[in-house]
C-alpha positions in Angstrom: 32.6 -5.1 -13.7 33.4 -3.6 -17.2 30.6 -2.7 -19.6 31.9 -1.7 -23.0 29.0 0.4 -24.5 27.6 3.5 -22.9 24.9 2.7 -20.3 21.3 3.7 -21.1 21.3 5.8 -17.9 24.1 6.7 -15.4 23.5 8.1 -11.9 26.7 9.6 -10.7 28.1 10.4 -7.2 25.1 9.2 -5.3 25.0 7.9 -1.7 23.7 4.4 -2.5 21.5 2.8 0.1 20.5 -0.9 -0.1 18.4 -2.2 2.9 19.1 -5.8 2.0 22.9 -5.7 2.1 23.3 -2.7 4.3 25.3 -0.9 1.6 25.7 2.8 2.3 28.4 4.4 0.2 29.0 6.8 -2.6 28.9 5.0 -6.0 27.9 5.4 -9.6 25.1 3.3 -11.0 24.9 2.1 -14.6 21.5 1.0 -16.0 20.9 -1.0 -19.1 17.5 -2.4 -20.4 15.7 -1.4 -17.2 18.0 -3.1 -14.8 21.1 -2.2 -12.7 24.1 -3.3 -14.7 26.9 -1.9 -12.6 27.6 -0.3 -9.2 31.1 1.2 -9.1 33.3 4.1 -8.1 34.7 4.0 -11.7 33.7 6.6 -14.2 30.8 5.6 -16.4 29.6 6.8 -19.8 25.8 7.0 -20.4 23.4 8.1 -23.0 21.6 9.9 -20.2 23.2 11.1 -17.0 21.7 12.2 -13.7 24.2 14.0 -11.4 23.3 12.9 -7.9 26.2 14.3 -5.8 24.9 15.1 -2.3 21.7 13.0 -2.9 20.7 9.5 -1.7 19.6 6.7 -4.0 17.4 3.9 -2.6 15.1 1.3 -4.1 11.9 2.9 -5.3 9.2 2.7 -2.7 6.7 -0.2 -3.0 3.1 0.6 -1.9 1.1 -2.6 -1.2 -2.1 -0.7 -0.4 -2.9 1.8 -3.1 -6.6 2.2 -4.2 -6.1 5.1 -6.6 -5.0 3.0 -9.6 -5.2 5.7 -12.3 -3.0 8.4 -13.8 -3.9 11.1 -11.2 -2.8 8.8 -8.4 0.2 7.4 -10.1 1.6 10.9 -10.7 1.0 11.9 -7.1 2.7 8.7 -5.9 5.6 8.9 -8.3 6.5 12.4 -6.9 6.6 10.7 -3.4 9.2 8.2 -4.7 6.8 5.3 -5.3 7.8 3.1 -8.3 5.3 0.3 -7.6 1.7 0.8 -6.5 -0.4 -2.3 -5.7 -4.1 -2.7 -5.0 -4.0 -5.6 -2.6 -6.7 -4.9 0.0 -9.8 -4.4 -2.1 -8.4 -5.8 -5.3 -10.5 -6.5 -8.4 -13.1 -9.0 -9.5 -11.5 -9.5 -12.9 -7.7 -9.8 -13.0 -7.3 -10.1 -16.8 -9.4 -7.0 -17.4 -7.7 -5.0 -14.7 -4.2 -5.6 -16.0 -5.1 -5.2 -19.7 -6.6 -1.8 -19.0 -3.3 -0.5 -17.7 -0.9 -2.0 -20.2 1.5 0.4 -21.8 -0.2 3.4 -20.2 1.2 3.5 -16.7 3.7 5.9 -15.2 4.7 3.4 -12.5 4.5 -0.4 -11.9 1.1 -1.8 -11.0 -0.6 -4.9 -9.7 -3.7 -6.2 -7.9 -5.2 -9.0 -5.8 -8.3 -10.9 -6.7 -10.8 -9.3 -4.3 -13.3 -10.9 -2.0 -15.1 -7.5 -1.7 -15.7 -6.8 -5.4 -16.6 -10.4 -6.2 -19.1 -10.4 -3.3 -20.5 -7.0 -4.5 -21.1 -8.5 -8.0 -22.9 -11.5 -6.5 -25.0 -9.3 -4.3 -25.8 -6.7 -7.0 -24.3 -4.0 -4.8 -24.4 -0.5 -6.3 -21.4 0.8 -4.3 -18.1 2.0 -5.8 -15.0 0.7 -4.0 -16.8 -0.9 -1.0 -20.4 -2.2 -0.5 -23.3 0.0 0.5 -24.5 -0.6 4.0 -27.6 -2.7 3.2 -26.1 -5.5 1.0 -22.9 -5.6 3.1 -24.9 -7.3 5.8 -26.4 -10.0 3.7 -25.1 -13.5 4.4 -24.0 -15.8 1.5 -25.5 -19.1 0.9 -23.2 -22.1 0.5 -23.8 -21.9 -3.3 -22.7 -18.3 -3.2 -19.6 -19.1 -1.2 -18.7 -21.8 -3.7 -19.1 -19.2 -6.5 -16.8 -16.8 -4.6 -14.2 -19.5 -4.2 -14.4 -20.3 -7.9 -13.8 -16.7 -8.9 -11.0 -16.3 -6.4 -9.4 -19.4 -7.9 -9.8 -18.0 -11.5 -8.1 -14.8 -10.4 -5.2 -16.5 -8.8 -4.7 -18.6 -11.9 -4.7 -15.4 -13.9 -1.8 -14.0 -11.9 -3.3 -12.2 -9.0 -0.7 -11.2 -6.4 -2.9 -12.0 -3.4 -6.4 -12.4 -2.2 -7.9 -9.1 -0.9 -10.4 -8.8 1.9 -12.2 -6.0 3.7 -14.2 -7.9 6.2 -15.3 -4.8 8.2 -17.1 -3.7 5.0 -18.8 -7.1 4.6 -20.1 -7.8 8.1 -22.6 -10.3 6.6 -19.7 -12.6 5.6 -19.6 -15.5 8.0 -16.5 -16.8 9.6 -16.9 -19.9 7.4 -17.1 -17.8 4.2 -13.8 -16.1 5.2 -12.2 -19.4 6.1 -13.2 -20.9 2.8 -11.7 -18.0 1.0 -8.5 -18.4 2.9 -8.4 -22.0 1.9 -8.3 -20.9 -1.8 -5.4 -18.6 -1.1 -3.5 -21.3 0.7 -3.9 -23.7 -2.2 -2.1 -21.2 -4.4 0.4 -20.0 -1.8 -1.1 -16.5 -2.0 -1.0 -14.0 0.9 -4.3 -12.7 2.2 -4.3 -8.9 2.5 -7.0 -8.1 5.0 -8.9 -5.2 6.5 -10.0 -7.0 9.6 -13.5 -7.3 10.8 -13.2 -5.6 14.2 -12.0 -2.1 15.1 -10.8 -0.2 18.1 -10.9 -1.4 21.7 -14.6 -1.8 22.5 -15.7 -5.4 22.9 -17.1 -7.6 21.5 -16.3 -6.3 18.0 -12.8 -5.0 18.8 -9.7 -5.1 16.7 -8.3 -7.9 18.9 -11.4 -9.9 18.0 -10.7 -9.2 14.4 -7.1 -10.1 14.6 -7.9 -13.4 16.3 -10.2 -14.3 13.4 -7.2 -13.7 11.0 -4.8 -15.7 13.2 -7.2 -18.6 13.4 -7.9 -18.5 9.6 -4.2 -18.4 8.8 -3.4 -21.2 11.3 -6.2 -23.5 10.1 -5.5 -23.0 6.3 -1.8 -22.1 6.2 -2.5 -19.0 4.1 0.1 -16.2 4.7 -1.7 -13.2 6.1 -1.0 -9.4 5.9 -3.0 -7.1 8.2 -3.8 -3.8 6.6 -3.4 -0.4 8.3 -2.8 -1.6 11.8 -3.1 1.8 13.4 -6.4 2.7 11.9 -7.9 -0.6 12.7 -6.4 -0.9 16.2 -6.3 2.8 17.2 -5.8 2.7 21.0 -5.3 -1.1 20.9 -2.6 -1.0 18.2 0.2 -1.8 20.6 -1.6 -4.9 21.7 -2.2 -5.9 18.1 1.5 -5.4 17.3 2.6 -7.5 20.3 0.2 -10.3 19.3 1.5 -10.3 15.7 5.1 -10.4 16.9 4.3 -13.3 19.2 2.5 -15.1 16.4 5.6 -14.6 14.1 7.8 -16.1 16.9 5.7 -19.2 16.9 6.0 -19.6 13.1 2.9 -18.0 11.8 3.4 -16.2 8.5 1.7 -12.9 9.4 2.8 -9.3 8.6 1.3 -5.9 8.9 1.6 -2.3 7.6 0.7 1.3 8.6 0.6 4.8 7.2 2.1 7.8 9.0 -1.1 9.8 9.7 -3.6 10.3 12.5 -6.7 10.2 10.3 -8.3 7.6 8.0 -10.5 7.8 4.9 -13.4 5.7 3.8 -16.8 5.9 2.1 -19.5 7.3 4.4 -22.1 5.0 2.9 -20.3 1.9 4.1 -21.1 -0.5 6.9 -18.4 1.2 9.0 -21.0 4.0 9.9 -23.8 1.8 11.1 -25.3 2.5 14.5 -22.7 2.6 17.2 -19.9 4.0 15.0 -19.2 6.9 17.4 -18.4 4.4 20.2 -16.3 2.2 18.0 -14.3 5.1 16.4 -14.0 7.2 19.5 -15.2 10.3 17.7 -18.4 12.1 17.0 -19.8 13.9 13.9 -17.2 16.7 14.2 -14.4 14.2 13.9 -15.5 13.5 10.3 -14.3 15.8 7.4 -16.1 15.8 4.1 -13.3 15.6 1.5 -15.1 17.6 -1.2 -15.6 20.7 0.9 -13.4 20.3 4.0 -16.3 20.8 6.3 -16.6 19.1 9.6 -19.9 17.2 9.9 -22.9 17.4 12.2 -25.8 15.1 12.5 -27.7 16.7 9.6 -24.8 16.8 7.2 -23.8 13.2 8.2 -27.3 12.0 7.3 -27.3 13.8 4.0 -23.9 12.6 2.9 -24.5 9.0 4.1 -27.5 8.8 1.7 -25.5 10.0 -1.3 -22.2 8.4 -0.5 -18.7 9.7 -0.8 -15.3 9.9 0.9 -14.9 11.2 4.4 -11.8 11.7 6.6 -12.0 10.2 10.1 -9.7 12.1 12.6 -9.5 9.2 15.1 -5.9 7.8 15.4 -4.0 9.0 18.5 -0.6 10.5 17.9 1.1 8.0 20.2 -0.5 5.2 18.1 0.8 6.7 14.9 4.3 6.9 16.4 4.2 3.3 17.8 3.0 1.9 14.4 5.5 3.8 12.2 8.5 2.9 14.4 7.6 -0.8 15.1 10.0 -3.2 13.4 6.9 -5.2 12.4 5.3 -2.7 10.1 6.0 -1.8 6.5 4.8 1.5 5.1 1.8 1.7 2.8 -0.5 4.5 1.9 -4.1 3.2 1.7 -4.1 6.0 -0.9 -6.9 7.5 -3.0 -7.3 10.8 -4.8 -10.1 11.9 -7.1 -9.9 15.3 -8.8 -7.4 16.5 -6.2 -9.5 15.5 -3.2 -8.9 12.7 -0.8 -6.2 12.1 1.9 -2.6 13.5 2.0 -1.3 10.0 2.7 -1.5 9.4 -1.1 1.0 12.2 -1.9 3.1 12.3 1.3 3.5 9.1 3.2 7.0 8.2 2.2 8.4 11.7 2.3 6.8 12.2 5.7 8.5 9.2 7.1 11.9 10.4 5.7 11.4 14.0 6.8 9.6 13.8 10.1 10.3 10.4 11.6 13.9 10.1 10.3 15.4 13.6 10.1 13.3 15.7 12.4 12.4 13.3 15.2 15.1 10.6 14.9 12.5 8.0 15.6 13.9 5.8 12.8 17.3 5.5 11.2 17.4 6.2 7.4 18.1 2.6 6.7 15.3 1.4 9.0 12.8 3.6 7.2 14.0 2.5 3.7 13.7 -1.1 4.7 10.0 -0.5 5.7 9.3 1.2 2.4 11.2 -1.2 0.0 12.6 -4.5 1.2 9.8 -5.5 3.6 7.0 -5.2 1.0 9.1 -7.0 -1.7 9.8 -9.9 0.7 6.1 -10.1 1.7 5.2 -10.8 -2.0 8.2 -12.5 -3.5 7.4 -16.1 -2.7 4.1 -16.0 -4.7 5.5 -13.4 -7.1 9.2 -14.1 -8.0 9.4 -10.8 -9.9 9.5 -9.0 -6.6 12.9 -10.5 -5.9 14.2 -7.9 -8.4 12.6 -5.0 -6.5 13.2 -3.4 -3.2 17.0 -3.7 -3.6 19.9 -1.7 -5.2 22.2 -4.4 -6.6 23.4 -5.7 -9.9 20.5 -7.5 -11.7 17.7 -5.7 -9.8 15.1 -3.7 -11.6 16.1 -0.1 -12.0 13.3 1.3 -9.9 15.0 4.0 -7.8 14.2 7.0 -5.7 16.7 9.8 -5.5 16.2 12.3 -2.7 17.9 14.8 -0.5 17.9 13.5 3.1 18.5 17.0 4.4 15.4 18.5 2.8 12.9 15.8 2.0 9.5 16.4 3.6 5.8 16.0 2.8 3.7 19.1 1.9 0.2 17.5 1.3 -2.5 18.6 3.7 -6.2 17.6 4.2 -7.4 20.7 2.3 -4.7 20.1 -0.4 -4.0 16.4 -0.4 -2.3 16.4 -3.8 0.6 18.7 -3.0 3.9 17.1 -4.0 6.7 16.7 -1.4 10.0 18.5 -1.3 13.3 16.9 -1.7 12.5 13.9 -3.9 14.3 15.0 -6.9 14.4 12.1 -9.4 12.4 8.8 -9.6 13.4 6.0 -12.0 11.0 3.3 -13.2 12.5 0.4 -15.1 15.4 2.6 -16.1 13.3 5.6 -17.3 13.1 8.8 -15.3 9.5 9.6 -14.5 10.3 12.4 -12.1 13.3 14.7 -12.9 14.3 17.6 -10.8 11.0 17.2 -8.9 8.9 17.4 -12.1 6.8 14.7 -13.7 8.1 13.7 -17.1 5.2 13.8 -19.6 4.3 11.1 -22.1 6.5 8.4 -20.6 4.8 5.1 -19.5 7.5 2.7 -18.3 5.4 1.1 -15.6 5.0 -2.7 -16.0 2.6 -5.2 -14.6 3.7 -6.9 -11.4 2.0 -10.3 -11.7 2.3 -13.8 -10.3 2.9 -16.7 -12.7 -0.2 -17.4 -14.8 -1.3 -21.1 -14.5 
């Protein structure tokens, strides 16, 4: 096509990769008003130009599971190629307040679910931060309280929440009926349920298969689309069985999807219900399998007791390497981070998930093709959300009319650098990141005082 004026931004000589169409060719990209206006071999004039010869351009990465919804985390994720970070597992108790607090001040695109966990915490007067403290987590809800949860979920969905978020393992007191009733609200609004399942690991009767069966039943009964969070950290040794079950469920018409992150360790709050009696058997590790993020120390019984009383984030080294590989390479999984950083401490998945997939699993190991990996990081999450949120149809693609959310990287050098002691180290090889047509990373460096991130929100009713 022919555009008469100079483009706002031109990317020249890039290897353009689009997972939806399979496009993989060298082209120039012309961007106007935050959208892709032209893809062509023809020369283009732009008010700003990024020379990308020898580099690949893909859709910006879409993270459906990002807890660190602040500037520190947005900066870390942008350097890893993320252009849209969504808090869909835990979510928020107040959609309007959550979105308004980020308006015109975000480096990347943002969005949230209305969350069963934070609503329940408010009702129970729970003092925890992101997840409930162990005591109140075990309290059952009365029918009146379930009705109040349903009402607040309904309000959030009408205010434009992208999904309904659940962390059932963190609310063991929630009855199957409470969860089913909440799924019914999601189904009424066509909203997907993004769920940290109730069960974990392979030990019965509270295994991950038991947890998955609860979600399959709830989705089948209510018709609510269901997304299973972090399959490898919930399933661990049983993950291959869970993936098989999800695939078979899809083949029978159930709208169920899943995700993983490319690491062998998880992260959570040590004060949560996950660490009630019996956790060693469930997780398959002992105290020395836990790492306190603030100091890097491995725990023992004494330090575990101390830290559990005060609360805080702990790394759990519990996922077998073969599970990590099976999850990352499964055609069923999208990639998400479950990311969270605070003052430079946390888990390297926040800063390195996408570059690790591109560097280790694509280039070094050949476990995935480049296009397969990009599909997991862009198109799959966009398609999971686009029925409820039509704005997602403009993301996860490189085509005319799509939002100009783009990651530009060197396939020959891209690799993660973040570690557990230094989880905020930026990756190598992700050179430029564009959000709504504005460079937020240029030559590997964050651009200061630019806030092009926009709210990703479902239609408000």
